[in-house]
C-alpha positions in Angstrom: 14.8 -13.0 -10.6 16.1 -11.0 -7.7 19.7 -11.3 -6.3 19.6 -12.3 -2.7 23.2 -12.0 -1.8 22.8 -8.8 0.2 19.6 -10.0 2.0 19.5 -9.5 5.7 17.1 -12.0 7.4 15.4 -11.5 10.6 13.0 -13.4 13.0 10.0 -12.1 14.8 10.7 -10.8 18.2 7.7 -12.9 19.2 9.3 -16.1 18.0 9.9 -18.7 20.8 12.8 -21.1 21.0 10.6 -24.1 19.3 12.1 -23.6 16.3 9.1 -23.5 14.4 9.7 -19.9 12.8 10.1 -18.2 9.4 12.6 -15.4 8.7 11.5 -12.5 6.6 14.0 -10.2 4.5 12.6 -6.7 3.7 15.8 -5.0 2.9 15.5 -5.0 -0.8 13.7 -2.6 -2.8 10.3 -4.0 -3.9 10.7 -7.6 -2.8 10.3 -9.4 0.6 11.9 -12.9 1.1 10.8 -15.5 3.5 12.5 -18.8 4.5 12.3 -21.7 7.1 14.6 -20.8 10.0 15.3 -24.4 10.5 16.8 -24.7 7.0 18.6 -21.4 6.3 20.5 -23.0 3.4 17.2 -24.3 1.7 14.8 -22.5 -0.5 13.2 -19.2 0.1 10.1 -17.6 -1.4 10.1 -14.0 -2.8 7.0 -11.9 -2.9 6.6 -8.4 -4.4 5.7 -5.6 -1.9 2.0 -5.7 -2.7 1.7 -9.3 -2.4 3.4 -9.1 1.1 1.4 -6.2 2.2 -1.7 -8.1 1.5 -0.7 -11.2 3.4 0.2 -9.1 6.5 -3.2 -7.5 6.3 -4.8 -10.7 6.2 -2.9 -12.3 9.1 -3.7 -9.1 11.3 -7.3 -9.1 10.3 -7.6 -13.0 11.2 -5.9 -12.5 14.6 -8.8 -10.2 15.8 -11.4 -12.7 15.3 
């Protein structure tokens, strides 16, 4: 399991003020963290770099349709 004490969370610059956002942390080697911005003390998910890259590619391709 990856230690998340040095993690730096960020929200997309496209996020509005409605509070329906996720935060991403990509400052740890080989791991990307994702959490609900409304529950920062709650659980987070971690993905390896390949999984995250695949997800981002899927989202980008879907936005073109």
